[in-house]
C-alpha positions, 0 to 999 in steps of 0.5 A: 821848437819849430813848426806850424801852428797846431802841429803839437810843438807847445805840448811837446815843449812844455813836457820836455821843459818840465822834464829838463827843468827848463824855462819855456819861453812861448812867443804866443802869450808874449804877443797876446800881452803886447796886444793887450797893452793896446798895440794895434794888431796891424803893427809887427807884434809877431816880430816884437814877440820874438824879440821879447822872447829872445831877451827873456831867453838871453837872461835865462841862458846867461843865468845858466838855465836851459831854455826852450823857445816855443815859436813857429820859426817859419823863416830863416831870420827867426831860426838864425836868431836862435843860432846867434843867441846860442853863440852869444851865450855859449849855449848848445842849440838843438832845434826840434821841428814838429810836423803833423803829417795827417791833415785831418788830425792837424785840423781836429787839433786846431778845432779843439784847441783853446789856448786862453790867450784873449787877445790872440785869435785861435788859429784857423786851418786857413791860417795854417795853410798861409803859414805853410806858404811862408814856412821856409825850407831848411836850406842855407845856414838853417840847414846846418842847425842841429835839428830833428823833425818829429811827427806828432801823429806818433804818440806823445810819449814817443815824441817826448822821448825822441825830443829829449834824446836829441836834446841831451845827445 
């Protein structure tokens, strides 16, 4: 799963994961736990969370399980991390990028969202704007990744079906 905070990737990823019987590995709860352990927020806790997620995903993939990684995946390095893990574990990679084309809807989702991650602040609209500034285009090696982009202004059912159809194709 890839996309800006609040776009809807976690909701779609959890439902798809349940339907596939897949392990869902989400970076945000991992980062919250790292912060809970007392690691200072000025440390690269986001990078650490991606690396922990990668290790969990590796173990699950090597055990023959399907894995959904729920992360923003804003930059090429993060995206290629999953490509390399798939190659290493002989897993089939499918990237589902979730966007929200309606800014008003996206903002409303953020305002209502309560993730229950005590050591990670809820994402603000300004943080989404900053994430957008750092969200790399899908060019170069990233452009070659098998990817579908779904717009979360569509109904949840339509988006889950689209994600499932792409993943199993």
